[in-house]
NUNU-878555 format. One line per 8 residues: their letters; for each residue x, y, z of C-alpha. Coordinates in steps of 0.05 Angstrom, whole numbers. Example, Ala and Ser with C-alpha at 12.3 -4.5 7.8 and 13.67 -1.06 7.14 Angstrom:
2
AS	246:-90:156 ~ 273:-21:143;
This chain:
400
MNYYNNKQ	-329:356:416 ~ -355:288:436 ~ -345:232:388 ~ -380:184:425 ~ -441:196:467 ~ -457:162:537 ~ -494:103:511 ~ -435:87:463;
LEAMMADL	-387:89:520 ~ -422:46:558 ~ -428:-4:506 ~ -350:1:501 ~ -346:-12:577 ~ -383:-73:572 ~ -355:-103:510 ~ -286:-138:504;
ESDSVERK	-227:-94:495 ~ -209:-82:421 ~ -165:-43:378 ~ -201:21:401 ~ -219:10:472 ~ -174:3:532 ~ -197:1:610 ~ -154:23:669;
QSFQGDAP	-180:22:742 ~ -136:80:759 ~ -81:130:735 ~ -31:105:788 ~ 23:58:794 ~ 49:35:720 ~ -22:63:690 ~ 9:131:667;
KKVREAVC	59:85:624 ~ 3:39:600 ~ -44:93:586 ~ 11:130:541 ~ 28:64:501 ~ -50:57:491 ~ -52:130:465 ~ 6:120:418;
AFANDLAG	-26:55:395 ~ -94:89:378 ~ -58:147:342 ~ -26:97:301 ~ -91:62:287 ~ -54:1:250 ~ -123:-34:235 ~ -137:29:193;
RSVPGVVL	-210:37:220 ~ -204:112:219 ~ -246:119:288 ~ -222:149:353 ~ -194:102:404 ~ -218:112:478 ~ -181:96:544 ~ -232:91:601;
IGVHDNGT	-205:104:671 ~ -247:86:730 ~ -269:17:698 ~ -253:-54:718 ~ -220:-98:666 ~ -288:-138:665 ~ -325:-71:644 ~ -357:-56:712;
NMPGFVVS	-349:16:748 ~ -303:32:803 ~ -349:46:862 ~ -332:115:889 ~ -284:130:834 ~ -273:207:830 ~ -250:242:770 ~ -212:305:801;
DELLLSLA	-186:364:761 ~ -115:336:778 ~ -131:272:743 ~ -159:309:681 ~ -98:356:681 ~ -52:295:686 ~ -88:261:628 ~ -84:322:587;
SIKTDGNI	-10:332:591 ~ -2:266:554 ~ -7:306:493 ~ 45:358:513 ~ 95:324:555 ~ 139:307:495 ~ 142:232:507 ~ 93:218:450;
VPPPSLFV	115:246:382 ~ 85:276:340 ~ 38:298:393 ~ -29:263:391 ~ -95:295:378 ~ -133:278:441 ~ -183:307:487 ~ -201:288:560;
EKRLLRGN	-264:293:594 ~ -305:271:656 ~ -369:228:641 ~ -422:200:687 ~ -431:129:661 ~ -476:78:697 ~ -481:125:753 ~ -406:131:764;
EVAVVTVL	-354:179:743 ~ -307:156:690 ~ -246:198:659 ~ -250:187:581 ~ -189:198:540 ~ -208:204:462 ~ -152:194:415 ~ -160:211:343;
PCDTPPVR	-117:170:290 ~ -54:208:267 ~ -54:232:195 ~ 26:226:195 ~ 41:163:228 ~ 82:127:258 ~ 73:158:327 ~ 126:139:379;
YQGRIHVR	123:137:458 ~ 194:145:482 ~ 222:126:413 ~ 180:64:405 ~ 122:52:354 ~ 60:16:397 ~ 4:-14:360 ~ -55:-57:373;
WGPRRGLA	-80:-122:343 ~ -148:-126:373 ~ -143:-131:450 ~ -67:-136:449 ~ -17:-79:450 ~ 54:-85:430 ~ 113:-58:387 ~ 105:-51:315;
TAQDERIL	144:-102:270 ~ 180:-76:210 ~ 122:-91:167 ~ 78:-55:215 ~ 121:5:209 ~ 119:0:135 ~ 40:3:134 ~ 43:65:178;
NERRRHHD	94:99:133 ~ 51:85:70 ~ -7:111:105 ~ 27:173:122 ~ 48:181:46 ~ -23:171:29 ~ -35:236:59 ~ 31:268:39;
RPFDVQPV	72:274:-27 ~ 74:205:-61 ~ 132:162:-59 ~ 133:158:-137 ~ 153:235:-138 ~ 203:238:-86 ~ 277:248:-107 ~ 332:199:-119;
HEADLTEL	384:242:-85 ~ 445:208:-110 ~ 420:210:-183 ~ 431:263:-235 ~ 404:278:-305 ~ 454:235:-335 ~ 410:174:-306 ~ 356:196:-351;
DRLRFEQE	349:175:-424 ~ 333:240:-462 ~ 318:204:-527 ~ 270:157:-496 ~ 240:219:-462 ~ 231:258:-523 ~ 217:208:-573 ~ 173:157:-535;
YLPALVAR	140:186:-470 ~ 130:260:-487 ~ 95:244:-555 ~ 48:196:-514 ~ 31:245:-463 ~ 23:306:-507 ~ 1:317:-575 ~ 54:330:-629;
DVLDANGR	31:399:-654 ~ 30:422:-581 ~ 96:397:-571 ~ 122:433:-633 ~ 87:499:-610 ~ 118:495:-541 ~ 182:527:-529 ~ 200:495:-464;
SYEQRLAA	270:472:-447 ~ 283:399:-438 ~ 295:412:-361 ~ 225:448:-361 ~ 194:388:-394 ~ 221:341:-346 ~ 196:382:-291 ~ 126:390:-319;
TKMVLGEE	122:315:-326 ~ 151:301:-253 ~ 212:266:-278 ~ 255:314:-238 ~ 241:353:-176 ~ 239:423:-215 ~ 265:465:-269 ~ 326:492:-226;
ETTPTILG	330:427:-177 ~ 339:374:-234 ~ 349:316:-185 ~ 309:254:-218 ~ 249:229:-182 ~ 232:160:-172 ~ 183:164:-228 ~ 234:193:-273;
ILVIGKSP	280:135:-258 ~ 223:81:-270 ~ 196:109:-332 ~ 259:138:-370 ~ 315:115:-325 ~ 376:84:-365 ~ 382:29:-307 ~ 326:33:-253;
SDWLPGAY	349:-26:-217 ~ 417:11:-201 ~ 377:59:-158 ~ 316:16:-138 ~ 343:-48:-123 ~ 278:-86:-129 ~ 258:-55:-191 ~ 261:-116:-238;
TQFLRLVG	226:-182:-255 ~ 239:-251:-245 ~ 204:-302:-289 ~ 205:-379:-280 ~ 176:-434:-324 ~ 175:-498:-283 ~ 158:-570:-304 ~ 117:-590:-246;
DDLTAPVV	71:-559:-192 ~ 121:-530:-147 ~ 186:-493:-139 ~ 228:-556:-132 ~ 206:-575:-201 ~ 258:-569:-262 ~ 265:-498:-294 ~ 256:-493:-363;
DDETIHGT	261:-418:-375 ~ 290:-370:-328 ~ 294:-298:-342 ~ 310:-237:-298 ~ 287:-175:-336 ~ 312:-106:-321 ~ 295:-41:-355 ~ 243:14:-349;
VADQIRRL	176:-6:-324 ~ 149:-7:-396 ~ 208:-48:-417 ~ 193:-100:-366 ~ 121:-101:-379 ~ 137:-115:-454 ~ 189:-169:-445 ~ 142:-201:-392;
EEKLVAHN	88:-205:-438 ~ 129:-231:-495 ~ 147:-291:-446 ~ 73:-301:-424 ~ 54:-306:-501 ~ 110:-352:-518 ~ 88:-404:-468 ~ 17:-393:-474;
LRGVRFHD	9:-434:-539 ~ -41:-495:-529 ~ -40:-517:-600 ~ -37:-491:-669 ~ -89:-505:-725 ~ -78:-496:-794 ~ -93:-558:-837 ~ -169:-544:-845;
VATEERGE	-175:-472:-837 ~ -160:-411:-884 ~ -112:-379:-836 ~ -71:-407:-777 ~ -105:-409:-711 ~ -69:-412:-646 ~ -101:-430:-583 ~ -87:-404:-513;
TYPMNALR	-79:-439:-448 ~ -96:-377:-409 ~ -133:-316:-437 ~ -77:-269:-452 ~ -118:-206:-439 ~ -130:-228:-367 ~ -54:-244:-360 ~ -36:-173:-387;
QLVRNAYM	-87:-138:-338 ~ -58:-176:-279 ~ 16:-163:-300 ~ 4:-88:-310 ~ -35:-84:-245 ~ 27:-113:-214 ~ 74:-64:-236 ~ 29:-6:-220;
HRSYEATY	12:-22:-150 ~ 76:-52:-127 ~ 115:-25:-73 ~ 187:5:-93 ~ 205:28:-26 ~ 250:-10:22 ~ 249:-74:-14 ~ 298:-112:-56;
TPIRVYWF	241:-158:-77 ~ 220:-161:-153 ~ 160:-179:-186 ~ 159:-253:-190 ~ 119:-297:-246 ~ 121:-371:-230 ~ 90:-414:-290 ~ 78:-484:-262;
DDRIEIHN	44:-537:-303 ~ -24:-527:-267 ~ -23:-451:-247 ~ 12:-386:-259 ~ 29:-342:-201 ~ 40:-268:-201 ~ 74:-240:-137 ~ 68:-168:-125;
PGGPFGSV	112:-137:-67 ~ 67:-89:-33 ~ 3:-105:3 ~ -64:-65:4 ~ -50:10:3 ~ -94:67:24 ~ -172:55:24 ~ -158:-14:3;
TPENFGQP	-157:-71:57 ~ -149:-144:52 ~ -225:-148:67 ~ -244:-101:8 ~ -187:-120:-43 ~ -215:-130:-111 ~ -284:-106:-99 ~ -314:-61:-153;
GITDYRNP	-300:13:-146 ~ -249:1:-85 ~ -185:25:-112 ~ -125:68:-89 ~ -57:84:-115 ~ 11:76:-82 ~ 46:101:-142 ~ -6:150:-172;
NLAEALRA	38:183:-220 ~ 66:122:-249 ~ -4:99:-258 ~ -19:159:-298 ~ 50:147:-337 ~ 31:78:-355 ~ -38:103:-378 ~ -3:154:-425;
LGYVQRFG	39:98:-455 ~ -21:56:-465 ~ -12:3:-418 ~ -74:24:-376 ~ -143:42:-405 ~ -187:48:-348 ~ -167:57:-275 ~ -195:8:-225;
AGIAIARK	-221:-39:-285 ~ -159:-91:-289 ~ -180:-140:-238 ~ -252:-138:-259 ~ -233:-151:-332 ~ -186:-211:-308 ~ -244:-240:-265 ~ -289:-234:-322;
ALGQRLRF	-245:-275:-367 ~ -220:-323:-316 ~ -282:-334:-266 ~ -269:-381:-213 ~ -200:-398:-239 ~ -169:-333:-212 ~ -158:-320:-134 ~ -117:-272:-94;
EVQPGVVA	-76:-284:-34 ~ -72:-215:1 ~ -23:-204:58 ~ 5:-141:87 ~ 72:-143:46 ~ 55:-179:-15 ~ -5:-194:-61 ~ -6:-262:-107;
AIIQGEQP	-52:-270:-158 ~ -57:-346:-174 ~ -88:-365:-243 ~ -110:-440:-245 ~ -101:-478:-310 ~ -161:-505:-344 ~ -183:-575:-319 ~ -173:-636:-366;
């Protein structure tokens, strides 16, 4: 299978090294180690390009051929052994071949991105940032872990091993969540047990193995932040335009995701009055500083897409005199990148089952529409700061 033809490979030779191309003059000296590091980095595909990486052996750093370079069977066997010698795990998908490029022989190692990163070489995770190669940071590793789960079992239905059924609120499940998810007449006709219903809605692993899932803890848990330390909200109302300003309202909001959404939206409504008019109208009219529907969309989007894994960071909402900032732990996920973030039709779900639960509870009407609705209401007043580990929605106040 040839992913790149000779013309494409010759263009790669001449171009600058990037996060998908590396050149080596030979496979001697420290080159075997450097090539393996490059293979590991290409398999990890930190940039998320989803295209094969290529190591070209028999090529100068400046992209010109090594005159008289011979690609022997021994060299091809040595390169092929990179996959099976046990130094790179999981074993990378690669193929090795001899090509005639610009009239000279070149050994080409083509490395496919791994579906289950991170990939390690001798216990270390190697990644590339453009032409540079190095060891992954903790944030890089988190991105690779999330990309693996994008293909595997979602994090929100993984088990909370130390928890048991007593951590789930049965009354909330049977009186609030189930009626929102399933029609009452269907529930009445359904003879399933409590455990069977929990398993069917993914609140526990299974009917026999009743360990609560992340979803169960977040949706019907009695105290979610006891098990997921970052699963709460911090609200601050400050008199000023930075975090050193005096605080007039400060609340830490705990509870299920639905509880947090309700309480936070109550806070936003309470602070969102611009004025009350009643002296010359039939009924009282209240003005809003910010369109409340847009704030709701941004808040619910934050809860739906935030990361609950390996972070103690809550959702943070800062209300300044001139703006509101909603900080959401967890950067772009899956097919969403910093470059395409917020574009119509581009959406992916770190917590797909939580998204479905919020839809059932009435907090989401249409998937993928929240940002579009907020932008329509706010226009240029809304902007996003997108980083690998956090997304901040910043809503500017109206200009006087």
